[in-house]
DOKEKE-153689 format. One line per 8 residues: number of its first residue (from 1); for each residue z, y, x of C-alpha. Coordinates in nm, 2 decimals, m for minus. Layout:
BEGIN
NUM	Z Y X | ...
REM end
This chain:
BEGIN
1	m3.84 m2.05 0.65 | m4.09 m2.01 0.88 | m4.34 m1.91 0.64 | m4.60 m1.96 0.92 | m4.54 m2.32 0.89 | m4.63 m2.40 0.54 | m4.93 m2.59 0.49 | m4.93 m2.61 0.10
9	m4.76 m2.48 m0.17 | m4.57 m2.86 m0.27 | m4.25 m2.80 m0.11 | m4.18 m2.57 m0.40 | m4.09 m2.85 m0.65 | m3.82 m2.97 m0.41 | m3.64 m2.61 m0.35 | m3.38 m2.55 m0.56
17	m3.27 m2.22 m0.74 | m3.09 m2.06 m0.47 | m3.34 m2.19 m0.23 | m3.65 m1.99 m0.43 | m3.47 m1.67 m0.43 | m3.45 m1.71 m0.07 | m3.79 m1.77 m0.07 | m3.90 m1.48 m0.27
25	m3.66 m1.26 m0.04 | m3.85 m1.39 0.27 | m4.18 m1.35 0.14 | m4.14 m0.97 0.01 | m4.01 m0.88 0.37 | m4.28 m1.06 0.53 | m4.54 m0.86 0.33 | m4.37 m0.49 0.38
33	m4.35 m0.58 0.73 | m4.74 m0.71 0.81 | m4.86 m0.46 0.54 | m4.68 m0.14 0.73 | m4.94 m0.25 1.03 | m5.30 m0.39 0.85 | m5.24 m0.19 0.50 | m5.36 m0.32 0.20
41	m5.24 m0.41 m0.15 | m4.83 m0.41 m0.13 | m4.75 m0.32 m0.47 | m4.95 m0.57 m0.67 | m4.81 m0.84 m0.45 | m4.46 m0.74 m0.45 | m4.45 m0.77 m0.82 | m4.59 m1.08 m0.82
49	m4.38 m1.31 m0.54 | m4.17 m1.50 m0.83 | m4.42 m1.56 m1.03 | m4.65 m1.68 m0.76 | m4.41 m1.89 m0.68 | m4.31 m2.04 m0.99 | m4.65 m2.11 m1.10 | m4.69 m2.34 m0.75
57	m4.38 m2.51 m0.81 | m4.51 m2.62 m1.20 | m4.89 m2.67 m1.14 | m5.04 m2.90 m0.88 | m5.31 m2.66 m0.70 | m5.58 m2.73 m0.66 | m5.59 m3.00 m0.91 | m5.46 m2.72 m1.16
65	m5.67 m2.40 m1.14 | m5.51 m2.10 m1.07 | m5.75 m1.77 m1.11 | m5.64 m1.46 m1.00 | m5.79 m1.16 m1.15 | m5.93 m0.89 m0.96 | m5.77 m1.06 m0.65 | m5.55 m0.80 m0.51
73	m5.26 m0.97 m0.63 | m5.36 m1.30 m0.38 | m5.17 m1.24 m0.09 | m4.85 m1.47 m0.19 | m5.07 m1.73 m0.27 | m5.22 m1.74 0.04 | m4.90 m1.70 0.21 | m4.78 m2.06 m0.03
81	m5.15 m2.21 0.04 | m5.09 m2.19 0.45 | m5.21 m1.87 0.54 | m4.89 m1.67 0.66 | m5.00 m1.73 1.03 | m5.36 m1.52 0.98 | m5.18 m1.23 0.80 | m5.19 m1.05 1.11
89	m5.60 m1.03 1.12 | m5.57 m0.94 0.70 | m5.85 m0.68 0.63 | m5.98 m0.69 0.96 | m6.28 m0.79 1.11 | m6.33 m1.21 1.11 | m6.02 m1.15 0.96 | m5.83 m1.32 0.67
97	m6.04 m1.15 0.36 | m5.79 m0.95 0.13 | m5.93 m1.11 m0.19 | m5.98 m1.50 m0.29 | m6.18 m1.65 m0.05 | m6.34 m1.98 m0.16 | m6.42 m2.07 0.25 | m6.09 m2.03 0.33
105	m5.93 m2.27 0.11 | m5.95 m2.50 m0.17 | m5.66 m2.33 m0.36 | m5.89 m1.99 m0.37 | m6.08 m2.19 m0.67 | m6.26 m1.85 m0.79 | m6.40 m1.53 m0.59 | m6.34 m1.18 m0.77
113	m6.27 m0.84 m0.63 | m6.34 m0.72 m0.99 | m6.13 m0.72 m1.30 | m6.17 m0.91 m1.63 | m6.36 m1.18 m1.50 | m6.08 m1.46 m1.47 | m6.08 m1.53 m1.87 | m6.48 m1.60 m1.89
121	m6.41 m1.81 m1.50 | m6.10 m2.00 m1.67 | m6.35 m2.04 m1.96 | m6.60 m2.22 m1.75 | m6.34 m2.43 m1.58 | m6.21 m2.57 m1.89 | m6.53 m2.64 m2.03 | m6.60 m2.83 m1.75
129	m6.29 m3.02 m1.74 | m6.30 m3.10 m2.09 | m6.69 m3.24 m2.04 | m6.58 m3.42 m1.78 | m6.30 m3.57 m1.98 | m6.02 m3.46 m1.70 | m5.66 m3.32 m1.80 | m5.59 m3.05 m1.53
137	m5.45 m2.71 m1.66 | m5.61 m2.39 m1.62 | m5.40 m2.08 m1.55 | m5.58 m1.74 m1.55 | m5.32 m1.46 m1.41 | m5.50 m1.13 m1.56 | m5.33 m0.76 m1.53 | m5.23 m0.56 m1.83
145	m5.46 m0.33 m1.68 | m5.75 m0.61 m1.65 | m5.70 m0.67 m1.99 | m5.87 m0.41 m2.16 | m6.23 m0.46 m2.01 | m6.45 m0.53 m2.20 | m6.57 m0.86 m2.04 | m6.14 m1.01 m2.09
153	m6.18 m0.87 m2.43 | m6.51 m1.11 m2.51 | m6.34 m1.41 m2.37 | m6.02 m1.41 m2.53 | m6.23 m1.38 m2.86 | m6.39 m1.69 m2.72 | m6.10 m1.91 m2.62 | m5.94 m1.83 m2.95
161	m6.23 m1.94 m3.11 | m6.29 m2.23 m2.94 | m5.89 m2.32 m2.92 | m5.98 m2.44 m2.52 | m5.64 m2.54 m2.36 | m5.58 m2.32 m2.13 | m5.23 m2.11 m1.99 | m5.30 m1.74 m1.98
169	m5.02 m1.53 m1.76 | m5.02 m1.20 m1.90 | m4.91 m1.03 m1.59 | m4.76 m0.69 m1.74 | m4.65 m0.43 m1.48 | m4.75 m0.15 m1.70 | m5.02 m0.04 m1.42 | m5.36 m0.17 m1.32
177	m5.44 0.11 m1.02 | m5.32 0.41 m1.26 | m5.14 0.37 m1.52 | m5.27 0.22 m1.80 | m5.43 0.41 m2.09 | m5.58 0.30 m2.43 | m5.49 0.08 m2.78 | m5.40 m0.24 m2.60
185	m5.16 m0.06 m2.37 | m4.96 0.09 m2.67 | m4.96 m0.25 m2.83 | m4.82 m0.43 m2.49 | m4.58 m0.15 m2.50 | m4.44 m0.32 m2.87 | m4.39 m0.62 m2.74 | m4.23 m0.54 m2.45
193	m3.94 m0.37 m2.65 | m3.98 m0.64 m2.96 | m3.76 m0.88 m2.82 | m3.80 m1.22 m2.75 | m4.00 m1.41 m3.02 | m4.08 m1.72 m2.93 | m3.68 m1.78 m2.88 | m3.58 m1.65 m3.21
201	m3.91 m1.86 m3.36 | m3.77 m2.19 m3.15 | m3.42 m2.10 m3.32 | m3.57 m2.09 m3.67 | m3.80 m2.38 m3.64 | m3.45 m2.58 m3.53 | m3.28 m2.47 m3.82 | m3.62 m2.61 m4.05
209	m3.60 m2.95 m3.89 | m3.25 m2.96 m4.05 | m3.38 m2.90 m4.39 | m3.44 m3.26 m4.57 | m3.80 m3.30 m4.63 | m3.81 m3.31 m5.01 | m4.17 m3.24 m5.06 | m4.49 m2.97 m4.97
217	m4.33 m2.68 m5.16 | m4.02 m2.68 m4.94 | m4.26 m2.73 m4.62 | m4.49 m2.47 m4.73 | m4.21 m2.23 m4.81 | m4.07 m2.32 m4.44 | m4.39 m2.20 m4.27 | m4.41 m1.88 m4.50
225	m4.05 m1.77 m4.35 | m4.19 m1.87 m3.99 | m4.53 m1.65 m4.06 | m4.29 m1.34 m4.18 | m4.05 m1.40 m3.85 | m4.34 m1.36 m3.66 | m4.47 m1.04 m3.84 | m4.15 m0.94 m3.83
233	m4.05 m0.94 m3.46 | m4.43 m0.88 m3.30 | m4.57 m0.59 m3.39 | m4.93 m0.63 m3.50 | m4.92 m1.02 m3.33 | m5.25 m0.90 m3.18 | m5.29 m1.25 m3.00 | m5.19 m1.45 m3.26
241	m5.46 m1.37 m3.45 | m5.71 m1.43 m3.19 | m5.58 m1.77 m3.19 | m5.35 m1.79 m2.93 | m4.95 m1.88 m2.90 | m4.80 m1.61 m2.78 | m4.50 m1.67 m2.55 | m4.29 m1.39 m2.43
249	m4.21 m1.13 m2.35 | m4.01 m1.31 m2.01 | m3.84 m1.13 m1.67 | m4.15 m1.24 m1.44 | m3.88 m1.20 m1.20 | m3.62 m1.47 m1.33 | m3.70 m1.82 m1.22 | m3.54 m1.97 m1.50
257	m3.70 m1.81 m1.79 | m4.01 m1.86 m1.59 | m3.95 m2.23 m1.57 | m3.83 m2.25 m1.93 | m4.19 m2.02 m2.05 | m4.43 m2.23 m1.87 | m4.28 m2.59 m1.90 | m4.33 m2.51 m2.31
265	m4.65 m2.35 m2.24 | m4.77 m2.68 m2.12 | m4.74 m2.91 m2.38 | m4.87 m2.65 m2.63 | m5.19 m2.74 m2.78 | m5.45 m2.49 m2.76 | m5.48 m2.13 m2.62 | m5.13 m1.98 m2.49
273	m5.08 m1.63 m2.36 | m4.75 m1.64 m2.17 | m4.66 m1.24 m2.14 | m4.49 m1.18 m1.78 | m4.33 m0.85 m1.76 | m4.30 m0.78 m1.39 | m4.22 m0.47 m1.15 | m4.52 m0.35 m0.98
281	m4.43 m0.28 m0.61 | m4.06 m0.48 m0.63 | m3.83 m0.49 m0.34 | m3.95 m0.17 m0.17 | m3.84 0.14 m0.30 | m4.14 0.41 m0.26 | m4.36 0.13 m0.35 | m4.10 0.09 m0.71
289	m4.09 0.40 m0.76 | m4.46 0.49 m0.79 | m4.60 0.59 m1.10 | m4.95 0.75 m0.99 | m5.08 0.42 m0.78 | m5.02 0.59 m0.46 | m4.91 0.24 m0.35 | m5.17 0.02 m0.55
297	m5.34 m0.04 m0.19 | m5.27 0.16 0.12 | m5.33 0.23 0.50 | m5.06 0.14 0.75 | m4.72 0.32 0.69 | m4.38 0.36 0.84 | m4.12 0.13 0.68 | m3.84 0.27 0.69
305	m3.94 0.60 0.49 | m4.31 0.48 0.33 | m4.50 0.77 0.51 | m4.82 0.64 0.53 | m5.00 0.67 0.86 | m5.25 0.95 0.83 | m5.60 0.98 0.92 | m5.64 1.25 1.21
313	m5.93 1.41 1.08 | m5.88 1.76 0.93 | m6.14 1.75 0.74 | m6.13 1.69 0.39 | m6.16 1.35 0.23 | m6.53 1.33 0.03 | m6.32 1.27 m0.33 | m6.10 1.56 m0.26
321	m6.40 1.80 m0.17 | m6.62 1.68 m0.48 | m6.34 1.70 m0.72 | m6.24 1.99 m0.62 | m6.59 2.14 m0.64 | m6.60 1.99 m1.01 | m6.30 2.18 m1.08 | m6.41 2.49 m0.94
329	m6.72 2.54 m1.16 | m6.50 2.42 m1.47 | m6.33 2.69 m1.47 | m6.65 2.89 m1.54 | m6.84 2.63 m1.78 | m6.62 2.49 m2.08 | m6.85 2.20 m2.09 | m6.75 2.05 m1.77
337	m6.55 1.74 m1.87 | m6.49 1.48 m1.63 | m6.46 1.06 m1.68 | m6.32 0.83 m1.48 | m6.27 0.42 m1.54 | m5.94 0.40 m1.42 | m5.96 0.56 m1.07 | m5.81 0.93 m1.10
345	m5.62 0.93 m0.79 | m5.89 0.76 m0.56 | m6.14 1.00 m0.70 | m5.92 1.28 m0.64 | m5.90 1.42 m1.00 | m5.52 1.51 m1.07 | m5.60 1.83 m1.04 | m5.90 1.85 m1.25
353	m5.66 1.64 m1.51 | m5.41 1.86 m1.41 | m5.58 2.20 m1.48 | m5.80 2.08 m1.79 | m5.59 1.83 m1.96 | m5.78 1.83 m2.30 | m6.10 1.79 m2.07 | m5.97 1.50 m1.84
361	m6.08 1.13 m1.95 | m5.95 0.81 m1.82 | m6.09 0.55 m2.02 | m5.92 0.26 m1.81 | m6.09 m0.02 m1.65 | m6.40 0.01 m1.87 | m6.73 0.13 m1.68 | m6.94 0.04 m1.94
369	m6.77 0.26 m2.22 | m6.72 0.53 m1.96 | m7.05 0.57 m1.87 | m7.18 0.55 m2.27 | m6.93 0.80 m2.32 | m7.06 1.06 m2.10 | m7.41 0.98 m2.28 | m7.25 1.10 m2.59
377	m7.10 1.39 m2.45 | m7.36 1.48 m2.29 | m7.60 1.45 m2.66 | m7.36 1.75 m2.75 | m7.46 2.02 m2.46 | m7.15 1.92 m2.29 | m7.21 1.85 m1.88 | m6.99 1.49 m1.79
385	m6.93 1.42 m1.47 | m6.85 1.08 m1.43 | m6.66 0.96 m1.10 | m6.68 0.61 m1.07 | m6.72 0.36 m0.73 | m7.05 0.22 m0.61 | m6.93 m0.10 m0.63 | m6.83 m0.06 m1.03
393	m7.14 0.10 m1.13 | m7.30 m0.22 m1.08 | m7.10 m0.29 m1.40 | m7.27 m0.03 m1.61 | m7.65 m0.09 m1.53 | m7.73 m0.11 m1.85 | m7.53 0.16 m2.01 | m7.69 0.36 m1.72
401	m8.05 0.24 m1.83 | m8.09 0.23 m2.16 | m7.81 0.55 m2.27 | m7.80 0.75 m2.00 | m8.16 0.74 m1.81 | m8.39 0.60 m2.11 | m8.24 0.92 m2.37 | m8.28 1.19 m2.01
409	m7.94 1.24 m2.09 | m7.82 1.54 m1.83 | m7.51 1.35 m1.73 | m7.32 1.38 m1.36 | m7.28 1.06 m1.18 | m7.05 1.08 m0.89 | m7.09 0.77 m0.69 | m6.82 0.76 m0.49
417	m6.75 0.49 m0.17 | m7.10 0.47 m0.11 | m7.24 0.26 0.14 | m6.99 0.06 0.38 | m6.64 0.08 0.26 | m6.50 m0.14 0.56 | m6.15 m0.37 0.47 | m6.21 m0.42 0.10
425	m6.51 m0.63 0.22 | m6.77 m0.78 0.00 | m6.72 m0.71 m0.33 | m6.67 m0.34 m0.29 | m6.96 m0.20 m0.04 | m7.10 0.04 m0.22 | m7.45 m0.06 m0.09 | m7.66 m0.12 m0.37
433	m7.68 0.10 m0.60 | m7.99 0.28 m0.49 | m8.18 m0.07 m0.54 | m8.01 m0.09 m0.93 | m8.09 0.28 m0.95 | m8.41 0.39 m0.82 | m8.62 0.20 m1.04 | m8.50 0.40 m1.37
441	m8.68 0.68 m1.46 | m8.59 1.02 m1.52 | m8.28 0.95 m1.26 | m8.25 1.19 m0.92 | m8.07 1.07 m0.70 | m7.90 1.27 m0.37 | m7.69 1.22 m0.10 | m7.54 1.52 0.17
449	m7.56 1.52 0.52 | m7.19 1.66 0.52 | m6.95 1.86 0.27 | m7.08 2.17 0.30 | m7.43 2.02 0.15 | m7.17 1.84 m0.08 | m7.09 2.12 m0.24 | m7.41 2.25 m0.30
457	m7.47 1.91 m0.44 | m7.23 1.91 m0.72 | m7.33 2.29 m0.85 | m7.71 2.14 m0.81 | m7.63 1.87 m1.02 | m7.42 2.10 m1.30 | m7.76 2.32 m1.31 | m8.02 2.04 m1.33
465	m8.11 1.99 m1.73 | m8.36 1.79 m1.69 | m8.18 1.46 m1.69 | m7.95 1.26 m1.52 | m7.88 1.31 m1.14 | m7.65 1.12 m0.90 | m7.45 1.23 m0.66 | m7.34 0.99 m0.38
473	m7.08 1.07 m0.13 | m6.89 0.81 0.11 | m6.55 0.73 0.13 | m6.35 0.87 0.43 | m6.38 1.24 0.52 | m6.62 1.48 0.60 | m6.70 1.64 0.95 | m6.47 1.93 0.94
481	m6.79 2.18 0.93 | m6.77 2.56 0.85 | m6.79 2.62 0.42 | m6.96 2.86 0.27 | m6.81 3.05 0.03 | m7.12 3.06 m0.24 | m7.22 2.80 m0.35 | m7.60 2.73 m0.43
489	m7.86 2.53 m0.59 | m8.12 2.27 m0.37 | m8.44 2.22 m0.47 | m8.48 1.91 m0.61 | m8.69 1.68 m0.43 | m8.65 1.90 m0.12 | m8.59 1.76 0.28 | m8.46 1.97 0.56
497	m8.58 1.92 0.93 | m8.32 1.89 1.15 | m8.44 1.78 1.49 | m8.83 1.89 1.55 | m9.07 1.58 1.68 | m9.44 1.47 1.74 | m9.38 1.14 1.89 | m9.19 0.97 1.58
505	m9.01 1.08 1.24 | m8.67 0.91 1.14 | m8.62 1.00 0.77 | m8.27 0.93 0.72 | m7.93 1.08 0.47 | m7.56 1.11 0.43 | m7.34 0.89 0.67 | m7.65 0.76 0.95
513	m7.75 1.10 1.01 | m7.53 1.16 1.35 | m7.66 0.79 1.41 | m8.00 0.91 1.41 | m8.02 1.24 1.59 | m7.78 1.10 1.82 | m8.10 0.79 1.89 | m8.33 1.06 1.90
521	m8.12 1.25 2.20 | m8.13 0.92 2.39 | m8.51 0.87 2.31 | m8.54 1.24 2.43 | m8.45 1.09 2.76 | m8.74 0.87 2.81 | m8.99 1.11 2.73 | m9.03 1.04 2.33
529	m8.97 1.36 2.10 | m8.85 1.20 1.75 | m8.84 1.41 1.46 | m8.53 1.39 1.28 | m8.53 1.47 0.88 | m8.28 1.47 0.63 | m8.40 1.28 0.35 | m8.11 1.41 0.15
537	m8.34 1.33 m0.19 | m8.36 0.94 m0.21 | m8.55 1.01 m0.56 | m8.78 1.19 m0.64 | m8.91 1.18 m0.25 | m9.01 1.47 m0.03 | m9.40 1.37 m0.10 | m9.52 1.68 0.11
545	m9.38 1.62 0.41 | m9.45 1.26 0.40 | m9.80 1.33 0.34 | m9.77 1.58 0.65 | m9.63 1.31 0.89 | m9.94 1.06 0.77 | m10.16 1.31 0.80 | m10.03 1.41 1.14
553	m10.03 1.04 1.21 | m9.66 1.04 1.34 | m9.53 0.69 1.30 | m9.20 0.64 1.02 | m8.89 0.46 1.08 | m8.64 0.49 0.75 | m8.27 0.47 0.84 | m8.03 0.39 0.52
561	m7.62 0.23 0.51 | m7.78 0.04 0.17 | m7.95 m0.29 0.12 | m8.33 m0.26 0.23 | m8.47 m0.46 m0.09 | m8.54 m0.22 m0.26 | m8.40 0.06 m0.12 | m8.49 0.43 0.01
569	m8.74 0.27 0.27 | m8.90 0.08 0.06 | m8.95 0.39 m0.17 | m9.13 0.55 0.13 | m9.31 0.25 0.20 | m9.46 0.25 m0.20 | m9.56 0.60 m0.16 | m9.75 0.57 0.11
577	m9.91 0.26 0.00 | m9.99 0.39 m0.39 | m10.02 0.79 m0.28 | m10.19 0.77 0.01 | m10.39 0.46 0.07 | m10.38 0.44 0.39 | m10.20 0.20 0.66 | m9.95 0.41 0.78
585	m9.69 0.27 1.02 | m9.34 0.25 0.90 | m9.01 0.03 1.03 | m8.72 0.01 0.81 | m8.39 m0.02 0.91 | m8.08 m0.11 0.67 | m7.83 m0.33 0.57 | m7.99 m0.68 0.59
593	m8.03 m0.94 0.28 | m7.68 m1.05 0.29 | m7.34 m1.00 0.15 | m7.11 m0.79 0.45 | m6.76 m0.90 0.47 | m6.47 m0.64 0.56 | m6.40 m0.54 0.85 | m6.39 m0.17 1.02
601	m6.70 0.00 0.93 | m6.77 0.09 1.33 | m6.74 m0.32 1.40 | m6.98 m0.39 1.04 | m7.25 m0.12 1.15 | m7.29 m0.28 1.48 | m7.25 m0.65 1.35 | m7.63 m0.57 1.16
609	m7.70 m0.37 1.41 | m7.68 m0.03 1.27 | m7.58 0.20 1.60 | m7.77 0.47 1.76 | m7.87 0.26 2.12 | m7.99 m0.01 1.83 | m8.19 0.22 1.66 | m8.32 0.36 1.98
617	m8.39 0.05 2.08 | m8.58 m0.02 1.78 | m8.79 0.31 1.80 | m8.87 0.26 2.14 | m9.06 m0.09 2.08 | m9.16 0.07 1.75 | m9.37 0.35 1.91 | m9.51 0.14 2.19
625	m9.61 m0.12 1.93 | m9.81 0.14 1.73 | m9.97 0.29 2.07 | m10.09 m0.06 2.14 | m10.23 m0.13 1.86 | m10.41 0.25 1.84 | m10.51 0.12 2.19 | m10.69 m0.15 2.08
633	m10.87 m0.03 1.79
REM end
């Protein structure tokens, strides 16, 4: 079959068993080939091929609502709903999104890129169905890792309480991104080995139906026997006690088993949880053998060997640099512990975990818990380092405000993937953290200009004892600068002049510093002398340096790879208005008031006008406007 000719999934209903097996093999080959070029979430998608085919065979999407939790396993769904021909553009600028996207297809009924949202969304859709008097099925598909998220547990509780008609597919591959952790994972492990409870239950029910109806006592006794069997075969019966009919576990790669259980689930009243066992990376040996999450999501790779096509940069990754510096400091300070919400590989904390296993904590997909746990550690004079992606820190806003900042606790937050991240798109761009953190009292926010300053900022963070401190760093590699052998602290709130100038000043930090320096160099050929300042502390500001610029009547441009609304530039404006009480010219450059889609970071920056050339043009126009205004006064 030519997968690129598929327009909708209705054809699957006409396939026989052998044809479905052939379709699964073709999809796996297609994914392995296409993702070797574009990169993407190969492990999760190879694991759900048969499950996705089965769902589209026994349900009628989009009338029936198939909701993918996290969404990184929706590639097969995209192929079956007519988007295979677009896979050459996967995760590329203006191309096919790597997550479900409502404006791509009517079959994408829910957009997500963060975990644990599917059950709540499904409850909303099921309630809407019931209020409108419709009869369609609602089928959220959630992984065993995502099920540990607090939001998912809240939804399970509500769905079970309301006895809502819904079929929850628990896709259990024993991993999320990294190996799963926690008591719930242990429960699922017992279920995996407990056997097929539902099959045994069905056999007992068949026998019971043969008993003559001799009164309520026998019927009650029969129910007690059934309950005893349930407790015997299913250790803990966690889901049944929550109000769900538990089915499984079922082999997620066996079409016959999937058909039997899905057909049964469609007949059951109330919420059903179908426990499906799958193999992450199935069909591609390097991905199948991965036990630490390397093949969860990748860049391009060589199909024959499984070797990744590595970046040409010889500079250390930002995540690795920060993690290694934390590890170095931990050797002489036993108070340092690290916490990650299911991202030990991405945050490069494997070395710390190996060297200090008793001081490393992967809490699973539980950002809120991770943040408040760090706060609890800090109350006991420990030095917690919370390694968390910017996009996931959004999920712990209240814990940052209420538990960390309000109590003024010495928690070090390593905000990984700050700024644009590229291919993962809207749900993962780390451009909001400054805006949602800057207004929190007691919190220090900083970002280094290069990896050498980065290692010094790690030391600064752990030596700071006056409250929480957040260290932002981008995705990817550093610049390969020379590294100091001795670590040193940087005075809190101090900025650094990188280039002198008198006509105007650019205040910027982190990844946009090279951009600002290039723009200043361009403008120098036009006779403009532009000062460039490394505003490495986003909070607190270097008030003295701003006052100096204002007193000398030097126009200010702020540049940030973050949202303008409530960002660094806003902070500068606020200080000039409130602290200086003057009308001073300030121009802001940053992420506009919109969500930024997927594509390479360079392309995205160009799309929104954040390039050295555009900054030079804006600065030239800005300076001319200021001069014209002064001449008219």
